[in-house]
C-alpha positions as protocol buffer text, in pm:
chain_id: "A"
residue {
  index: 1
  type: UNK
  ca { x: -3028 y: 6149 z: -3541 }
}
residue {
  index: 2
  type: UNK
  ca { x: -2949 y: 5880 z: -3800 }
}
residue {
  index: 3
  type: UNK
  ca { x: -2583 y: 5908 z: -3703 }
}
residue {
  index: 4
  type: UNK
  ca { x: -2666 y: 5839 z: -3334 }
}
residue {
  index: 5
  type: UNK
  ca { x: -2881 y: 5539 z: -3420 }
}
residue {
  index: 6
  type: UNK
  ca { x: -2603 y: 5398 z: -3643 }
}
residue {
  index: 7
  type: UNK
  ca { x: -2340 y: 5450 z: -3372 }
}
residue {
  index: 8
  type: UNK
  ca { x: -2559 y: 5282 z: -3109 }
}
residue {
  index: 9
  type: UNK
  ca { x: -2623 y: 4983 z: -3336 }
}
residue {
  index: 10
  type: UNK
  ca { x: -2250 y: 4948 z: -3401 }
}
residue {
  index: 11
  type: UNK
  ca { x: -2181 y: 4957 z: -3026 }
}
residue {
  index: 12
  type: UNK
  ca { x: -2440 y: 4683 z: -2958 }
}
residue {
  index: 13
  type: UNK
  ca { x: -2296 y: 4467 z: -3237 }
}
residue {
  index: 14
  type: UNK
  ca { x: -1941 y: 4495 z: -3105 }
}
residue {
  index: 15
  type: UNK
  ca { x: -2057 y: 4414 z: -2751 }
}
residue {
  index: 16
  type: UNK
  ca { x: -2231 y: 4100 z: -2870 }
}
residue {
  index: 17
  type: UNK
  ca { x: -1921 y: 3982 z: -3053 }
}
residue {
  index: 18
  type: UNK
  ca { x: -1706 y: 4039 z: -2745 }
}
residue {
  index: 19
  type: UNK
  ca { x: -1948 y: 3840 z: -2531 }
}
residue {
  index: 20
  type: UNK
  ca { x: -1942 y: 3553 z: -2782 }
}
residue {
  index: 21
  type: UNK
  ca { x: -1563 y: 3553 z: -2786 }
}
residue {
  index: 22
  type: UNK
  ca { x: -1549 y: 3558 z: -2405 }
}
residue {
  index: 23
  type: UNK
  ca { x: -1797 y: 3268 z: -2387 }
}
residue {
  index: 24
  type: UNK
  ca { x: -1595 y: 3070 z: -2642 }
}
residue {
  index: 25
  type: UNK
  ca { x: -1276 y: 3117 z: -2435 }
}
residue {
  index: 26
  type: UNK
  ca { x: -1455 y: 3018 z: -2114 }
}
residue {
  index: 27
  type: UNK
  ca { x: -1604 y: 2711 z: -2281 }
}
residue {
  index: 28
  type: UNK
  ca { x: -1260 y: 2611 z: -2401 }
}
residue {
  index: 29
  type: UNK
  ca { x: -1119 y: 2653 z: -2051 }
}
residue {
  index: 30
  type: UNK
  ca { x: -1402 y: 2442 z: -1909 }
}
residue {
  index: 31
  type: UNK
  ca { x: -1344 y: 2164 z: -2161 }
}
residue {
  index: 32
  type: UNK
  ca { x: -971 y: 2171 z: -2092 }
}
residue {
  index: 33
  type: UNK
  ca { x: -1027 y: 2152 z: -1717 }
}
residue {
  index: 34
  type: UNK
  ca { x: -1266 y: 1859 z: -1762 }
}
residue {
  index: 35
  type: UNK
  ca { x: -1001 y: 1679 z: -1961 }
}
residue {
  index: 36
  type: UNK
  ca { x: -745 y: 1746 z: -1689 }
}
residue {
  index: 37
  type: UNK
  ca { x: -985 y: 1627 z: -1419 }
}
residue {
  index: 38
  type: UNK
  ca { x: -1064 y: 1314 z: -1616 }
}
residue {
  index: 39
  type: UNK
  ca { x: -697 y: 1239 z: -1665 }
}
residue {
  index: 40
  type: UNK
  ca { x: -641 y: 1281 z: -1293 }
}
residue {
  index: 41
  type: UNK
  ca { x: -915 y: 1028 z: -1220 }
}
residue {
  index: 42
  type: UNK
  ca { x: -804 y: 782 z: -1483 }
}
residue {
  index: 43
  type: UNK
  ca { x: -434 y: 776 z: -1392 }
}
residue {
  index: 44
  type: UNK
  ca { x: -234 y: 828 z: -1077 }
}
residue {
  index: 45
  type: UNK
  ca { x: 83 y: 1032 z: -1117 }
}
residue {
  index: 46
  type: UNK
  ca { x: 411 y: 845 z: -1104 }
}
residue {
  index: 47
  type: UNK
  ca { x: 579 y: 852 z: -768 }
}
residue {
  index: 48
  type: UNK
  ca { x: 881 y: 1077 z: -757 }
}
residue {
  index: 49
  type: UNK
  ca { x: 1182 y: 986 z: -542 }
}
residue {
  index: 50
  type: UNK
  ca { x: 1379 y: 1307 z: -507 }
}
residue {
  index: 51
  type: UNK
  ca { x: 1652 y: 1438 z: -284 }
}
residue {
  index: 52
  type: UNK
  ca { x: 1503 y: 1597 z: 24 }
}
residue {
  index: 53
  type: UNK
  ca { x: 1612 y: 1901 z: 220 }
}
residue {
  index: 54
  type: UNK
  ca { x: 1824 y: 1755 z: 502 }
}
residue {
  index: 55
  type: UNK
  ca { x: 1658 y: 1997 z: 743 }
}
residue {
  index: 56
  type: UNK
  ca { x: 1330 y: 1817 z: 680 }
}
residue {
  index: 57
  type: UNK
  ca { x: 1458 y: 1463 z: 727 }
}
residue {
  index: 58
  type: UNK
  ca { x: 1275 y: 1286 z: 1009 }
}
residue {
  index: 59
  type: UNK
  ca { x: 1459 y: 1043 z: 1234 }
}
residue {
  index: 60
  type: UNK
  ca { x: 1304 y: 743 z: 1403 }
}
residue {
  index: 61
  type: UNK
  ca { x: 1300 y: 935 z: 1733 }
}
residue {
  index: 62
  type: UNK
  ca { x: 1108 y: 1236 z: 1602 }
}
residue {
  index: 63
  type: UNK
  ca { x: 729 y: 1254 z: 1597 }
}
residue {
  index: 64
  type: UNK
  ca { x: 709 y: 885 z: 1683 }
}
residue {
  index: 65
  type: UNK
  ca { x: 396 y: 729 z: 1834 }
}
residue {
  index: 66
  type: UNK
  ca { x: 374 y: 718 z: 2213 }
}
residue {
  index: 67
  type: UNK
  ca { x: 423 y: 342 z: 2235 }
}
residue {
  index: 68
  type: UNK
  ca { x: 705 y: 186 z: 2035 }
}
residue {
  index: 69
  type: UNK
  ca { x: 881 y: -131 z: 2149 }
}
residue {
  index: 70
  type: UNK
  ca { x: 1239 y: -112 z: 2026 }
}
residue {
  index: 71
  type: UNK
  ca { x: 1434 y: -366 z: 2228 }
}
residue {
  index: 72
  type: UNK
  ca { x: 1411 y: -742 z: 2269 }
}
residue {
  index: 73
  type: UNK
  ca { x: 1407 y: -708 z: 2647 }
}
residue {
  index: 74
  type: UNK
  ca { x: 1102 y: -483 z: 2631 }
}
residue {
  index: 75
  type: UNK
  ca { x: 944 y: -715 z: 2373 }
}
residue {
  index: 76
  type: UNK
  ca { x: 996 y: -1024 z: 2590 }
}
residue {
  index: 77
  type: UNK
  ca { x: 845 y: -849 z: 2893 }
}
residue {
  index: 78
  type: UNK
  ca { x: 546 y: -748 z: 2686 }
}
residue {
  index: 79
  type: UNK
  ca { x: 494 y: -1097 z: 2542 }
}
residue {
  index: 80
  type: UNK
  ca { x: 499 y: -1251 z: 2889 }
}
residue {
  index: 81
  type: UNK
  ca { x: 189 y: -1044 z: 2965 }
}
residue {
  index: 82
  type: UNK
  ca { x: 30 y: -1086 z: 2621 }
}
residue {
  index: 83
  type: UNK
  ca { x: 145 y: -1418 z: 2467 }
}
residue {
  index: 84
  type: UNK
  ca { x: -109 y: -1390 z: 2183 }
}
residue {
  index: 85
  type: UNK
  ca { x: 77 y: -1081 z: 2062 }
}
residue {
  index: 86
  type: UNK
  ca { x: 398 y: -1275 z: 1997 }
}
residue {
  index: 87
  type: UNK
  ca { x: 578 y: -1268 z: 1663 }
}
residue {
  index: 88
  type: UNK
  ca { x: 682 y: -1579 z: 1472 }
}
residue {
  index: 89
  type: UNK
  ca { x: 916 y: -1655 z: 1182 }
}
residue {
  index: 90
  type: UNK
  ca { x: 683 y: -1741 z: 893 }
}
residue {
  index: 91
  type: UNK
  ca { x: 932 y: -1965 z: 714 }
}
residue {
  index: 92
  type: UNK
  ca { x: 949 y: -2186 z: 1023 }
}
residue {
  index: 93
  type: UNK
  ca { x: 584 y: -2155 z: 1120 }
}
residue {
  index: 94
  type: UNK
  ca { x: 460 y: -2235 z: 767 }
}
residue {
  index: 95
  type: UNK
  ca { x: 750 y: -2440 z: 623 }
}
residue {
  index: 96
  type: UNK
  ca { x: 631 y: -2451 z: 259 }
}
residue {
  index: 97
  type: UNK
  ca { x: 532 y: -2085 z: 227 }
}
residue {
  index: 98
  type: UNK
  ca { x: 708 y: -1893 z: -52 }
}
residue {
  index: 99
  type: UNK
  ca { x: 896 y: -1571 z: 26 }
}
residue {
  index: 100
  type: UNK
  ca { x: 963 y: -1297 z: -229 }
}
residue {
  index: 101
  type: UNK
  ca { x: 1054 y: -1006 z: -2 }
}
residue {
  index: 102
  type: UNK
  ca { x: 1061 y: -710 z: -240 }
}
residue {
  index: 103
  type: UNK
  ca { x: 1211 y: -458 z: 3 }
}
residue {
  index: 104
  type: UNK
  ca { x: 1515 y: -682 z: 48 }
}
residue {
  index: 105
  type: UNK
  ca { x: 1598 y: -613 z: -320 }
}
residue {
  index: 106
  type: UNK
  ca { x: 1584 y: -323 z: -563 }
}
residue {
  index: 107
  type: UNK
  ca { x: 1265 y: -453 z: -723 }
}
residue {
  index: 108
  type: UNK
  ca { x: 1031 y: -212 z: -544 }
}
residue {
  index: 109
  type: UNK
  ca { x: 882 y: 134 z: -585 }
}
residue {
  index: 110
  type: UNK
  ca { x: 1169 y: 295 z: -394 }
}
residue {
  index: 111
  type: UNK
  ca { x: 1435 y: 134 z: -616 }
}
residue {
  index: 112
  type: UNK
  ca { x: 1646 y: 75 z: -308 }
}
residue {
  index: 113
  type: UNK
  ca { x: 1716 y: -204 z: -58 }
}
residue {
  index: 114
  type: UNK
  ca { x: 1533 y: -134 z: 268 }
}
residue {
  index: 115
  type: UNK
  ca { x: 1556 y: -472 z: 443 }
}
residue {
  index: 116
  type: UNK
  ca { x: 1888 y: -620 z: 547 }
}
residue {
  index: 117
  type: UNK
  ca { x: 1780 y: -984 z: 514 }
}
residue {
  index: 118
  type: UNK
  ca { x: 1493 y: -1200 z: 387 }
}
residue {
  index: 119
  type: UNK
  ca { x: 1345 y: -1338 z: 707 }
}
residue {
  index: 120
  type: UNK
  ca { x: 971 y: -1276 z: 739 }
}
residue {
  index: 121
  type: UNK
  ca { x: 789 y: -1227 z: 1069 }
}
residue {
  index: 122
  type: UNK
  ca { x: 423 y: -1191 z: 1161 }
}
residue {
  index: 123
  type: UNK
  ca { x: 195 y: -1186 z: 1464 }
}
residue {
  index: 124
  type: UNK
  ca { x: 118 y: -1542 z: 1572 }
}
residue {
  index: 125
  type: UNK
  ca { x: -259 y: -1509 z: 1524 }
}
residue {
  index: 126
  type: UNK
  ca { x: -217 y: -1371 z: 1173 }
}
residue {
  index: 127
  type: UNK
  ca { x: 39 y: -1643 z: 1101 }
}
residue {
  index: 128
  type: UNK
  ca { x: -203 y: -1914 z: 1219 }
}
residue {
  index: 129
  type: UNK
  ca { x: -465 y: -1774 z: 982 }
}
residue {
  index: 130
  type: UNK
  ca { x: -215 y: -1782 z: 693 }
}
residue {
  index: 131
  type: UNK
  ca { x: -129 y: -2142 z: 776 }
}
residue {
  index: 132
  type: UNK
  ca { x: -496 y: -2235 z: 749 }
}
residue {
  index: 133
  type: UNK
  ca { x: -528 y: -2049 z: 419 }
}
residue {
  index: 134
  type: UNK
  ca { x: -218 y: -2221 z: 282 }
}
residue {
  index: 135
  type: UNK
  ca { x: -364 y: -2562 z: 367 }
}
residue {
  index: 136
  type: UNK
  ca { x: -701 y: -2474 z: 218 }
}
residue {
  index: 137
  type: UNK
  ca { x: -579 y: -2339 z: -116 }
}
residue {
  index: 138
  type: UNK
  ca { x: -340 y: -2634 z: -156 }
}
residue {
  index: 139
  type: UNK
  ca { x: -652 y: -2837 z: -238 }
}
residue {
  index: 140
  type: UNK
  ca { x: -698 y: -2611 z: -541 }
}
residue {
  index: 141
  type: UNK
  ca { x: -334 y: -2639 z: -644 }
}
residue {
  index: 142
  type: UNK
  ca { x: -218 y: -2300 z: -514 }
}
residue {
  index: 143
  type: UNK
  ca { x: 16 y: -2161 z: -253 }
}
residue {
  index: 144
  type: UNK
  ca { x: 83 y: -1821 z: -94 }
}
residue {
  index: 145
  type: UNK
  ca { x: 371 y: -1591 z: -184 }
}
residue {
  index: 146
  type: UNK
  ca { x: 473 y: -1328 z: 74 }
}
residue {
  index: 147
  type: UNK
  ca { x: 587 y: -989 z: -59 }
}
residue {
  index: 148
  type: UNK
  ca { x: 600 y: -814 z: 278 }
}
residue {
  index: 149
  type: UNK
  ca { x: 496 y: -868 z: 640 }
}
residue {
  index: 150
  type: UNK
  ca { x: 653 y: -725 z: 959 }
}
residue {
  index: 151
  type: UNK
  ca { x: 839 y: -400 z: 896 }
}
residue {
  index: 152
  type: UNK
  ca { x: 1047 y: -225 z: 1165 }
}
residue {
  index: 153
  type: UNK
  ca { x: 919 y: 124 z: 1247 }
}
residue {
  index: 154
  type: UNK
  ca { x: 1254 y: 280 z: 1151 }
}
residue {
  index: 155
  type: UNK
  ca { x: 1208 y: 146 z: 796 }
}
residue {
  index: 156
  type: UNK
  ca { x: 867 y: 313 z: 778 }
}
residue {
  index: 157
  type: UNK
  ca { x: 1042 y: 640 z: 869 }
}
residue {
  index: 158
  type: UNK
  ca { x: 1294 y: 583 z: 587 }
}
residue {
  index: 159
  type: UNK
  ca { x: 1008 y: 524 z: 343 }
}
residue {
  index: 160
  type: UNK
  ca { x: 842 y: 846 z: 452 }
}
residue {
  index: 161
  type: UNK
  ca { x: 1163 y: 1044 z: 404 }
}
residue {
  index: 162
  type: UNK
  ca { x: 1191 y: 907 z: 51 }
}
residue {
  index: 163
  type: UNK
  ca { x: 833 y: 991 z: -51 }
}
residue {
  index: 164
  type: UNK
  ca { x: 645 y: 1204 z: 202 }
}
residue {
  index: 165
  type: UNK
  ca { x: 318 y: 1114 z: 39 }
}
residue {
  index: 166
  type: UNK
  ca { x: 35 y: 963 z: 247 }
}
residue {
  index: 167
  type: UNK
  ca { x: -94 y: 777 z: -56 }
}
residue {
  index: 168
  type: UNK
  ca { x: 216 y: 561 z: -67 }
}
residue {
  index: 169
  type: UNK
  ca { x: 369 y: 554 z: 282 }
}
residue {
  index: 170
  type: UNK
  ca { x: 253 y: 559 z: 643 }
}
residue {
  index: 171
  type: UNK
  ca { x: 341 y: 874 z: 837 }
}
residue {
  index: 172
  type: UNK
  ca { x: 595 y: 850 z: 1124 }
}
residue {
  index: 173
  type: UNK
  ca { x: 333 y: 997 z: 1357 }
}
residue {
  index: 174
  type: UNK
  ca { x: 102 y: 696 z: 1314 }
}
residue {
  index: 175
  type: UNK
  ca { x: 329 y: 418 z: 1201 }
}
residue {
  index: 176
  type: UNK
  ca { x: 223 y: 131 z: 977 }
}
residue {
  index: 177
  type: UNK
  ca { x: 13 y: -178 z: 1035 }
}
residue {
  index: 178
  type: UNK
  ca { x: 317 y: -364 z: 908 }
}
residue {
  index: 179
  type: UNK
  ca { x: 504 y: -225 z: 1214 }
}
residue {
  index: 180
  type: UNK
  ca { x: 259 y: -418 z: 1432 }
}
residue {
  index: 181
  type: UNK
  ca { x: 314 y: -747 z: 1251 }
}
residue {
  index: 182
  type: UNK
  ca { x: -52 y: -743 z: 1154 }
}
residue {
  index: 183
  type: UNK
  ca { x: -35 y: -669 z: 781 }
}
residue {
  index: 184
  type: UNK
  ca { x: 82 y: -882 z: 492 }
}
residue {
  index: 185
  type: UNK
  ca { x: 136 y: -816 z: 121 }
}
residue {
  index: 186
  type: UNK
  ca { x: 65 y: -1134 z: -66 }
}
residue {
  index: 187
  type: UNK
  ca { x: -9 y: -1302 z: -398 }
}
residue {
  index: 188
  type: UNK
  ca { x: -63 y: -1655 z: -532 }
}
residue {
  index: 189
  type: UNK
  ca { x: 120 y: -1907 z: -745 }
}
residue {
  index: 190
  type: UNK
  ca { x: 48 y: -2256 z: -861 }
}
residue {
  index: 191
  type: UNK
  ca { x: 219 y: -2544 z: -685 }
}
residue {
  index: 192
  type: UNK
  ca { x: 429 y: -2593 z: -999 }
}
residue {
  index: 193
  type: UNK
  ca { x: 578 y: -2245 z: -940 }
}
residue {
  index: 194
  type: UNK
  ca { x: 388 y: -2039 z: -1196 }
}
residue {
  index: 195
  type: UNK
  ca { x: 247 y: -1713 z: -1058 }
}
residue {
  index: 196
  type: UNK
  ca { x: -123 y: -1649 z: -1107 }
}
residue {
  index: 197
  type: UNK
  ca { x: -198 y: -1349 z: -1326 }
}
residue {
  index: 198
  type: UNK
  ca { x: -316 y: -1056 z: -1113 }
}
residue {
  index: 199
  type: UNK
  ca { x: -431 y: -701 z: -1202 }
}
residue {
  index: 200
  type: UNK
  ca { x: -89 y: -548 z: -1122 }
}
residue {
  index: 201
  type: UNK
  ca { x: 245 y: -630 z: -974 }
}
residue {
  index: 202
  type: UNK
  ca { x: 349 y: -530 z: -620 }
}
residue {
  index: 203
  type: UNK
  ca { x: 339 y: -159 z: -527 }
}
residue {
  index: 204
  type: UNK
  ca { x: 154 y: -55 z: -841 }
}
residue {
  index: 205
  type: UNK
  ca { x: -55 y: 253 z: -767 }
}
residue {
  index: 206
  type: UNK
  ca { x: -264 y: 277 z: -1080 }
}
residue {
  index: 207
  type: UNK
  ca { x: -643 y: 243 z: -1068 }
}
residue {
  index: 208
  type: UNK
  ca { x: -603 y: -128 z: -1145 }
}
residue {
  index: 209
  type: UNK
  ca { x: -459 y: -182 z: -796 }
}
residue {
  index: 210
  type: UNK
  ca { x: -800 y: -131 z: -637 }
}
residue {
  index: 211
  type: UNK
  ca { x: -970 y: -460 z: -541 }
}
residue {
  index: 212
  type: UNK
  ca { x: -1292 y: -311 z: -680 }
}
residue {
  index: 213
  type: UNK
  ca { x: -1157 y: -238 z: -1029 }
}
residue {
  index: 214
  type: UNK
  ca { x: -1352 y: -435 z: -1288 }
}
residue {
  index: 215
  type: UNK
  ca { x: -1211 y: -354 z: -1632 }
}
residue {
  index: 216
  type: UNK
  ca { x: -991 y: -663 z: -1637 }
}
residue {
  index: 217
  type: UNK
  ca { x: -979 y: -1000 z: -1815 }
}
residue {
  index: 218
  type: UNK
  ca { x: -1215 y: -1246 z: -1651 }
}
residue {
  index: 219
  type: UNK
  ca { x: -939 y: -1484 z: -1537 }
}
residue {
  index: 220
  type: UNK
  ca { x: -750 y: -1198 z: -1371 }
}
residue {
  index: 221
  type: UNK
  ca { x: -1058 y: -1087 z: -1178 }
}
residue {
  index: 222
  type: UNK
  ca { x: -1123 y: -1445 z: -1073 }
}
residue {
  index: 223
  type: UNK
  ca { x: -765 y: -1487 z: -947 }
}
residue {
  index: 224
  type: UNK
  ca { x: -778 y: -1163 z: -748 }
}
residue {
  index: 225
  type: UNK
  ca { x: -1122 y: -1232 z: -605 }
}
residue {
  index: 226
  type: UNK
  ca { x: -1022 y: -1588 z: -513 }
}
residue {
  index: 227
  type: UNK
  ca { x: -730 y: -1456 z: -309 }
}
residue {
  index: 228
  type: UNK
  ca { x: -945 y: -1192 z: -139 }
}
residue {
  index: 229
  type: UNK
  ca { x: -1221 y: -1439 z: -54 }
}
residue {
  index: 230
  type: UNK
  ca { x: -978 y: -1684 z: 105 }
}
residue {
  index: 231
  type: UNK
  ca { x: -800 y: -1414 z: 304 }
}
residue {
  index: 232
  type: UNK
  ca { x: -1119 y: -1250 z: 429 }
}
residue {
  index: 233
  type: UNK
  ca { x: -1267 y: -1587 z: 520 }
}
residue {
  index: 234
  type: UNK
  ca { x: -983 y: -1625 z: 773 }
}
residue {
  index: 235
  type: UNK
  ca { x: -995 y: -1283 z: 936 }
}
residue {
  index: 236
  type: UNK
  ca { x: -800 y: -1057 z: 700 }
}
residue {
  index: 237
  type: UNK
  ca { x: -937 y: -744 z: 532 }
}
residue {
  index: 238
  type: UNK
  ca { x: -813 y: -621 z: 195 }
}
residue {
  index: 239
  type: UNK
  ca { x: -702 y: -259 z: 165 }
}
residue {
  index: 240
  type: UNK
  ca { x: -935 y: -64 z: -64 }
}
residue {
  index: 241
  type: UNK
  ca { x: -649 y: 69 z: -278 }
}
residue {
  index: 242
  type: UNK
  ca { x: -420 y: -237 z: -293 }
}
residue {
  index: 243
  type: UNK
  ca { x: -551 y: -583 z: -383 }
}
residue {
  index: 244
  type: UNK
  ca { x: -233 y: -743 z: -239 }
}
residue {
  index: 245
  type: UNK
  ca { x: -242 y: -576 z: 108 }
}
residue {
  index: 246
  type: UNK
  ca { x: -434 y: -742 z: 391 }
}
residue {
  index: 247
  type: UNK
  ca { x: -473 y: -635 z: 754 }
}
residue {
  index: 248
  type: UNK
  ca { x: -552 y: -892 z: 1018 }
}
residue {
  index: 249
  type: UNK
  ca { x: -849 y: -829 z: 1247 }
}
residue {
  index: 250
  type: UNK
  ca { x: -791 y: -611 z: 1557 }
}
residue {
  index: 251
  type: UNK
  ca { x: -457 y: -490 z: 1421 }
}
residue {
  index: 252
  type: UNK
  ca { x: -495 y: -167 z: 1621 }
}
residue {
  index: 253
  type: UNK
  ca { x: -464 y: -356 z: 1951 }
}
residue {
  index: 254
  type: UNK
  ca { x: -100 y: -447 z: 1881 }
}
residue {
  index: 255
  type: UNK
  ca { x: 197 y: -226 z: 1972 }
}
residue {
  index: 256
  type: UNK
  ca { x: 429 y: -77 z: 1713 }
}
residue {
  index: 257
  type: UNK
  ca { x: 764 y: -257 z: 1697 }
}
residue {
  index: 258
  type: UNK
  ca { x: 1101 y: -120 z: 1594 }
}
residue {
  index: 259
  type: UNK
  ca { x: 1310 y: -431 z: 1641 }
}
residue {
  index: 260
  type: UNK
  ca { x: 1563 y: -498 z: 1361 }
}
residue {
  index: 261
  type: UNK
  ca { x: 1528 y: -822 z: 1167 }
}
residue {
  index: 262
  type: UNK
  ca { x: 1860 y: -947 z: 1299 }
}
residue {
  index: 263
  type: UNK
  ca { x: 1735 y: -931 z: 1657 }
}
residue {
  index: 264
  type: UNK
  ca { x: 1386 y: -1052 z: 1564 }
}
residue {
  index: 265
  type: UNK
  ca { x: 1543 y: -1382 z: 1457 }
}
residue {
  index: 266
  type: UNK
  ca { x: 1551 y: -1475 z: 1821 }
}
residue {
  index: 267
  type: UNK
  ca { x: 1173 y: -1506 z: 1851 }
}
residue {
  index: 268
  type: UNK
  ca { x: 1029 y: -1850 z: 1906 }
}
residue {
  index: 269
  type: UNK
  ca { x: 830 y: -2002 z: 1622 }
}
residue {
  index: 270
  type: UNK
  ca { x: 628 y: -2225 z: 1855 }
}
């Protein structure tokens, strides 16, 4: 009888130890997962540009939206019906505006040249709003710097083939607001040429890129918020993940364009 009691006690003791060990392992796994989750929230993984399977490459004629204007003849016919949807050359429409077109150089997230020239185009209503902003901020000693504006639809397809990540590129099925000439990527500099300090540079996808991010030096927040307030005052809306990206009101009413920059040069600047 004593032997049975001793054996039972030993069995209970071993079971308790196993349960403790199992709990310790589970706790460790939980802590590790929390650390991983936290790291995921705190940082966004670096974008990877890798070679894609050629069978998966999308062309500008595959999965494209129903309405894409891709010739100047079609564009001119459309503009005759809807003159307020016309595109203008920003350098001519706002003569003193600064252009730093990142996709015309290698200094971008794709590390490749995507634009064949440095002309910048925008919908005339959005351009008029930018002209008013430029005049207003000149009183404070600042001027606008354009990083990106109109983007041909075929370039959006190229971007998608390089990344295939909805966080960083518009899908070919929907196209981009840049394709409509209704989005602009923009920053500020002083009239003497010195750029204002902002939370990040162009196409930075860390948490600091959000216009709501607050853990910044006071002057940086003030610079960012100044830009946003001026842009939104004149009909633009900042993107919630990119402080530099602004969409003009009613952007969805404009057609998607796939007219190369070389042909777009023929538009009137009015």
